C-alpha positions in Angstrom: -15.9 2.6 -67.0 -19.1 3.6 -65.3 -18.5 0.8 -62.7 -15.0 2.1 -62.0 -16.3 5.6 -61.6 -19.0 4.5 -59.2 -16.4 2.5 -57.2 -14.1 5.5 -56.9 -17.0 7.7 -55.7 -18.1 5.1 -53.2 -14.5 4.6 -51.9 -13.8 8.3 -51.5 -17.1 8.8 -49.7 -16.5 5.9 -47.4 -12.9 7.1 -46.7 -14.1 10.6 -45.9 -16.7 9.2 -43.5 -14.1 7.0 -41.8 -11.7 9.9 -41.6 -14.4 12.1 -40.2 -15.2 9.5 -37.6 -11.5 9.2 -36.6 -11.2 13.0 -36.4 -14.4 13.1 -34.3 -13.1 10.5 -31.9 -9.7 12.2 -31.7 -11.3 15.6 -31.0 -13.6 14.0 -28.4 -10.7 12.2 -26.7 -8.5 15.3 -26.9 -11.3 17.4 -25.4 -11.9 14.8 -22.7 -8.2 14.9 -21.7 -8.1 18.7 -21.7 -11.3 19.0 -19.6 -10.4 16.1 -17.3 -7.0 17.4 -16.1 -8.0 21.1 -16.0 -9.3 20.6 -12.4 -8.2 18.7 -9.4 -9.5 15.1 -8.5 -10.6 13.4 -5.4 -9.9 9.7 -5.0 -10.2 6.8 -2.5 -7.4 4.3 -2.1 -7.0 0.9 -0.3 -3.6 -0.8 -0.3 -3.2 -4.4 1.0 0.4 -5.2 1.5 3.1 -7.6 2.8 5.0 -6.1 5.8 8.7 -6.5 6.1 9.8 -9.0 8.8 10.6 -7.7 12.3 14.3 -7.9 13.2 15.3 -10.2 16.0 19.0 -10.0 16.8 20.4 -12.6 19.3 22.6 -11.2 22.1 23.2 -14.3 24.3 22.2 -17.9 24.7 21.6 -20.8 22.4 17.9 -20.2 21.5 16.9 -17.6 19.0 13.6 -16.0 17.9 12.7 -16.0 14.2 10.4 -13.5 12.5 8.2 -13.9 9.4 6.6 -11.6 6.8 3.2 -10.5 7.7 0.4 -8.4 6.2 -1.2 -5.0 6.6 -3.2 -2.4 4.8 -3.7 1.3 4.6 -6.4 3.4 3.0 -8.3 6.7 2.8 -9.1 9.7 0.6 -6.6 11.4 -1.8 -6.5 14.8 -3.4 -4.9 15.1 -6.9 -3.7 18.6 -7.8 -3.2 18.4 -11.5 -0.3 20.6 -12.7 -1.0 19.6 -16.3 -2.1 16.6 -18.4 1.1 14.7 -17.5 1.9 15.6 -13.8 -0.1 15.7 -10.6 0.8 16.3 -6.9 -1.1 13.8 -4.7 -1.8 14.4 -1.0 -3.7 11.8 1.1 -4.9 11.1 4.6 -4.7 7.3 5.3 -5.4 5.0 8.2 -2.6 2.3 8.6 -2.7 -1.1 10.2 0.3 -3.5 10.1 1.1 -6.7 11.8 4.4 -8.3 13.1 5.0 -11.9 14.1 7.5 -14.4 15.3 8.2 -18.2 15.2 9.8 -20.3 17.9 10.4 -24.0 18.2 12.1 -25.8 21.2 11.8 -29.5 22.0 10.2 -30.4 25.3 13.2 -32.6 26.0 15.5 -29.5 26.1 13.9 -28.5 29.4 14.8 -29.9 32.8 12.3 -31.1 33.9 10.8 -31.8 30.5 7.7 -29.9 29.4 4.5 -31.7 28.5 4.6 -30.3 25.0 7.1 -28.9 22.5 7.3 -25.1 22.3 5.9 -24.6 18.9 4.8 -21.1 17.8 4.4 -21.2 14.1 3.2 -17.6 13.6 -0.5 -18.4 13.2 -1.6 -17.1 16.5 1.2 -14.8 17.5 0.6 -11.7 15.4 0.7 -8.2 16.9 -1.2 -5.3 15.1 0.0 -1.7 15.2 -1.9 1.3 13.9 -1.0 4.9 12.8 -2.0 7.7 10.5 -0.3 8.4 7.2 -0.1 11.5 4.9 1.4 10.5 1.5 2.8 13.4 -0.6 3.6 12.1 -4.0 4.3 13.3 -7.6 2.5 11.3 -10.3 3.8 11.1 -13.9 1.4 9.8 -16.7 1.9 8.3 -20.1 -1.5 8.2 -22.0 -2.7 5.4 -24.1 -5.9 4.8 -26.2 -9.1 6.3 -24.8 -7.1 8.4 -22.2 -6.2 5.4 -20.0 -2.6 5.8 -18.9 0.5 4.2 -17.3 1.9 6.1 -14.3 4.6 6.2 -11.8 4.4 7.8 -8.3 7.2 8.8 -6.0 7.5 10.9 -2.8 7.2 11.0 0.9 4.9 9.4 3.4 4.5 11.3 6.7 3.4 9.0 9.5 2.1 9.7 13.0 1.4 7.5 16.0 -1.1 9.3 18.2 0.3 7.9 21.5 3.6 9.0 23.0 4.6 5.3 23.6 2.6 2.2 24.0 4.3 -0.5 26.1 3.6 -4.0 25.0 4.5 -7.3 26.6 4.0 -10.7 24.9 4.4 -13.8 27.0 4.4 -17.5 26.2 4.5 -20.3 28.8 4.1 -24.1 29.0 3.5 -26.6 31.9 6.3 -29.1 32.7 5.8 -32.7 33.8 5.6 -31.7 37.4 2.7 -29.3 36.7 4.8 -26.1 37.1 4.3 -23.3 34.6 7.4 -22.2 32.8 7.6 -18.6 31.2 9.4 -19.6 28.1 9.3 -16.4 26.0 8.8 -12.8 26.9 8.9 -9.9 24.4 8.9 -6.3 25.8 8.7 -3.5 23.3 7.7 0.1 22.9 5.5 1.2 20.0 5.5 4.9 19.0 7.7 7.9 18.3 7.2 10.2 21.3 4.3 12.0 19.4 6.7 13.1 16.7 5.9 12.4 13.0 8.4 10.4 10.9 9.0 10.1 7.2 8.8 7.0 5.0 9.6 7.0 1.2 7.4 5.6 -1.5 7.8 4.6 -5.2 5.4 2.7 -7.4 3.7 2.5 -10.7 0.9 0.9 -12.6 -2.1 1.4 -14.9 -5.1 3.7 -14.7 -8.2 2.6 -16.7 -10.7 5.2 -17.9 -14.2 4.0 -17.1 -17.3 4.7 -19.1 -18.3 7.4 -16.5 -15.0 9.1 -17.2 -13.6 8.3 -13.7 -10.4 6.2 -13.3 -9.8 2.8 -11.7 -6.1 2.7 -10.8 -3.9 -0.3 -9.8 -0.3 0.4 -8.8 2.5 -1.8 -7.4 3.7 0.3 -4.4 6.8 0.0 -2.2 7.3 1.8 1.2 10.7 2.2 2.7 11.4 3.2 6.3 14.5 3.4 8.5 12.6 4.3 11.6 12.1 1.6 14.3 8.5 2.2 15.2 8.6 -1.0 17.3 11.7 -1.4 19.5 12.4 -3.8 22.4 14.0 -7.0 23.7 13.2 -10.6 24.1 14.2 -13.4 26.5 13.9 -17.1 26.1 14.0 -19.2 29.3 14.8 -22.9 29.0 14.9 -24.4 32.5 18.3 -26.0 33.2 20.1 -23.8 30.6 21.4 -20.2 30.4 18.9 -17.6 29.4 18.8 -16.5 25.8 18.3 -12.8 25.0 18.1 -10.5 22.0 16.6 -7.3 20.6 13.3 -7.1 18.7 12.4 -4.2 16.4 10.4 -3.4 13.2 10.2 -0.5 10.7 7.0 -1.7 9.0 8.3 -1.2 5.5 6.1 -3.0 2.9 5.3 -3.8 -0.7 1.7 -4.1 -1.9 -1.0 -3.4 -4.5 -2.7 0.0 -4.3 -6.3 0.2 -5.7 -7.8 3.7 -6.3 -11.1 5.0 -7.6 -10.5 8.5 -8.8 -13.5 10.9 -9.3 -12.6 13.3 -12.2 -15.9 15.3 -12.5 -15.3 15.2 -16.3 -18.9 14.3 -17.3 -20.2 17.4 -15.5 -17.7 19.8 -17.1 -18.1 18.3 -20.6 -21.9 18.6 -20.3 -21.5 22.3 -19.3 -19.1 22.8 -22.2 -21.5 21.3 -24.8 -24.4 23.2 -23.4 -22.4 26.4 -23.6 -21.5 25.8 -27.2 -25.1 25.0 -28.2 -26.3 28.2 -26.5 -23.7 30.2 -28.4 -24.8 28.7 -31.7 
């Protein structure tokens, strides 16, 4: 009987200690969440992505230009205005760099006289980089998990700006024929820009934000950017000696899909330390 009584006392004591620890952890996590999202955050983001293919539309002739998916990135600081624990408005200032590219193959025997080599542009050395500024304006929704880490979705606008009215660009590609004459096979003429006017893209994405030991967040989101604005717009011509010239239009909206990595500074440690110090002083 005494053994049973000792066991019950031990069990109740252990259970109370465990419950107290659980309540303590819950209160600490609850306090951390309350303190964390009571103020705004500053973050830094880098987003490597895959750029949508440029659009090459044939207009005449038998030879056509092909385009391929390329890569790009954007990054910069972000400001998180926390409405409450579950919602924030995010405003950023990002630098953007995106590439476009093309592929072209024509047999040297198609030319009259023949070329010394096949026309073979496989996209490895034909990329063209374009740059602009970006101001994302998004709403973020959060679903918290253990230890205040959370899943999130973001959606909103992306205001872009190219700081030059228009930039004229010409890409040429030529090959020597068997007689030693140089043949201008491909020419792309395009304009890059939007007449110093901003334009709007649309974003949607989501991912996971991990709470670090220093109470800052490391966030990874899958992000998609949609644009209906042709920021690159022009034409191309393909000249094969002895055959009619081939022509077409060449344009790109620079839409993309990528992975966004953010480091978010919450300032939670500083605010929690002040809160604890204030409580100790009051006691």
